[in-house]
C-alpha positions in Angstrom: 0.0 -0.1 0.0 1.5 3.2 -1.2 -0.3 5.8 0.8 -1.8 7.0 4.2 -5.1 8.6 5.2 -5.2 11.5 7.4 -8.3 11.8 9.6 -9.1 14.3 12.4 -9.2 12.8 16.1 -12.4 13.5 17.6 -10.6 15.3 20.6 -7.6 16.5 19.3 -4.6 15.8 16.9 -4.9 13.5 13.8 -4.8 9.8 13.0 -2.6 8.3 10.1 -4.2 5.2 8.7 -2.3 2.7 6.5 -1.5 -0.8 5.4 2.1 0.2 4.6 4.5 -2.4 6.0 6.4 -0.1 7.9 3.2 0.3 10.1 3.5 -3.2 11.3 6.3 -2.0 13.5 5.3 -1.3 17.2 6.6 2.2 17.2 7.6 4.7 14.6 9.0 8.2 14.6 7.2 10.9 12.6 8.8 13.9 11.1 7.2 16.7 9.4 8.6 19.3 7.2 7.4 21.7 4.6 7.0 19.2 1.9 7.4 15.7 3.3 6.2 13.6 6.2 8.9 11.3 7.2 8.2 7.9 8.9 10.8 5.6 10.1 11.4 2.6 12.5 13.4 3.7 15.6 16.9 1.9 16.1 17.5 0.0 19.4 19.5 2.9 20.9 17.2 5.5 19.7 16.1 7.6 22.7 13.4 10.5 21.5 9.9 10.8 20.7 8.1 7.9 19.0 4.5 7.0 18.5 2.5 3.6 18.8 0.8 1.9 16.1 -2.4 0.3 16.7 -4.3 -2.2 14.6 -7.9 -0.9 13.6 -9.5 -3.4 11.5 -9.1 -7.4 10.6 -8.1 -6.1 7.1 -4.7 -5.0 7.8 -5.3 -1.3 8.5 -3.1 0.0 11.4 -3.2 3.5 12.6 -0.9 6.0 14.8 -2.3 9.0 16.6 -0.2 12.2 17.1 -0.8 15.6 18.3 2.5 16.7 17.5 1.8 18.6 14.2 -1.5 19.2 12.3 -1.9 18.0 8.6 -4.8 18.6 6.5 -7.4 15.2 6.3 -6.8 13.4 2.8 -4.9 10.8 1.3 -1.1 11.3 0.8 1.2 9.2 -1.2 4.7 7.6 -0.8 7.6 9.2 -2.8 9.1 6.0 -4.1 12.5 7.9 -5.0 13.2 9.1 -1.5 11.8 6.2 0.3 13.6 2.7 1.2 12.9 -0.1 3.6 14.1 2.0 6.6 12.2 5.3 5.8 8.8 6.1 3.9 8.6 9.4 2.7 5.2 10.9 2.0 4.5 14.0 -0.3 2.5 16.4 2.0 2.5 19.0 -0.8 -0.7 17.8 -2.6 -3.6 15.5 -1.2 -6.9 14.3 -2.3 -9.7 15.0 0.3 -12.4 12.5 0.8 -14.7 14.0 -1.8 -11.8 13.2 -4.4 -11.1 9.7 -3.4 
């Protein structure tokens, strides 16, 4: 699966939903820049902020909740040229909202 879906959390923050293989890890590191959302797996000696993934359905969807940054709801696609097995880079300059999906 080469995209994530962003929704607003009912209380505060956002929820990232995906079937991307990286979301099968228990914890992820999320970093937002002006153009990209970087998602990576922490190393054993990493000592920083991480987000816990949770299974949401029997169909393989997993989610991560965060209030560290705000991102518009919609679908964001992976940048295959910037990503590898240790880092998933999603282009956040363009999204398709729910009415366009």
